[in-house]
Phi, psi and omega in degrees: 000141181249126185230130164260130175244139179216153182137147180163206185098319176224163177297331180298332175267326190282312187289325172299324178296315179297317179298319179295319179299314180296321179293321178294317179298316179297318180297314182292320179297324177295337178265004181078022181244164179249170178225127174249121187242141169232124177264125179249123183207192181278153178292145177052055188234167175300315182297327177295318179291320179294318178299315180297318181295335181252016175056042176255124178305143186228140176230128181268140174228161179288148177209164182218147180261129175269119180272106185285149179202146176289341179269112182303329181295329180286343178290338179258034176292158178305321181295318179293318180298317179298315184287330175296323175295320177297320180296320178294320177297322179296326177297315180293319178296317182293324179299322179292319179297315180296319180296319182285320185277330179053064181289151171288331180200153176243130178249122179243133183242021173097175188092160187297329182292338181293334184293304181298323181290317179296318178295322178296321178299317180292322179296328181266006175073025179264142178300137182235125174249129180244129178251130177253124185274333187257169177295321174284169178253117182295158183301314181299317182288332174296320178297313184288329176298324179280350181264010175094020179285153170276120188264134171241123186239163184274328187228147177302326183291345177285335184304320183289347178273350182279149171298151185306322182296328181271333186296324186298326183254004183291149181234136175272109183255335194085180183254121183306134179243136178304131184304324184295333179297330184273359187249017182289157178238120183301324183293343178265350190298303182294319181296317181297330179274345189072033183273084187286335183272006182297129179257110184293348180274354180247152174294158180246130178253127175255121180252126180215142176238024183089178188304322182270354185080167179233119179299319181298311179295317182300313183290325179293314179291322181304317181292341185260357189301316181303318177290316187294319185287345173286343187242346188202158163281149179229119169262117189242103176270110194244352186088148185302319186293339185255004189299309184296318181298317181288327177293328180283345188295335183251013186298326184263005180276164172306132184306326179295321176290314182301327182293341179278359181253107179255116182255134177216144180292320188211141174252119186256242184299340181279000183306314180304321180288324177295317178295322177295324180290326188291134172267329178221140178242133172251120187199175166292177184231045173291165186300319181294318178297314178302315182299316182293314185289325177285323176298325180275342184070060182249136170290135185219151168244114184265139173239091188298146173284116187295334184266011180295149184302127179065017182055035187293328181294320178296321179295316178302312183294318179297319181303316181284322179296319180295337177268007183060027181257005179188171169241154185209147172260093188273336182239271180285132174248112182207161176302322181296316180293321179295320179298319179301321181284323185282321191305312180297327180289324181278329184279335188231103183295329179291320177295318178299317180294325179293318178295319179298320180293321176297320177299317181298327178296335178268352183274152177225082181297341179263023184301321180298317179294322177297319179293322176300319178303318181293316181298313180296320178296316181293326181277003177078018182263000000 
């Protein structure tokens, strides 16, 4: 089978694509078939680096970012005009790539680069599957939905946002989660981190702001540490730049309490075990994070990134909070507000378990296989 995959710009678009490719390859190999993949993306991009790291051939095309504004005059800014020209150039480049590679199907996972590649696929009459990771519908995917793509969405509530022509054939797949994330063992979590002060009789809170850490999350949790460490163990992934500050945060506390605070710049291969160990997670609410935590059935307190595209993180967090599947700081972010959200979860294990179970109801751990089903169906396999 020949597949072009496109999408990127952020990990939220890139890693679901990689997970889907790996799941498709495994499915075909189990059937005695092979998979030939070409990843088409932007030059000097995350998707290019991910493709190279996974030995997937990569072809770069031009793309352009549309800077949205409520003021129509700002839409015709010099930067937008230049990038619209780049996007048009990308369509012609992508059309040539599609013609030369002759894919059985094209899988697009969002981001600006998905538009020229997806449009080129439709112009060349190749089946196009578009996957949407968030509850909202991204701008690139809205364009491709109107161009006749077969839509795969993460949530049932996204269906009503699709144009009628796309809604009829849309499939709710969920957002692909890396298989290893689902295979963690709680009993290995503290040991893998070297967390010697972990108290197994207390719940464990995992705080994360992504690979670089989040200053907002770090400072909010830091102010709450004396209260928090009386009630829980804390694994705090803070980013390299914040390491010294967070280590100093417990210097004046009782040594027994301070020992319950494990600070690390980055959580790597041990992440599945850390997630398995965690009873409550404090994090951003990007699509990938939501997919992992709901697939695992974890109680979470979300602090959305206010600058996320289309305010999608706040929408994601609100969606789960309204379903009682998470707690979220949607407006004011402060230690007091975080304490209000955390206290019932830490004090009452039954309430914590109820939120975790609601989260699990929104999770789709088999999302990659569901998306593979759509890709194979569209490709006539």
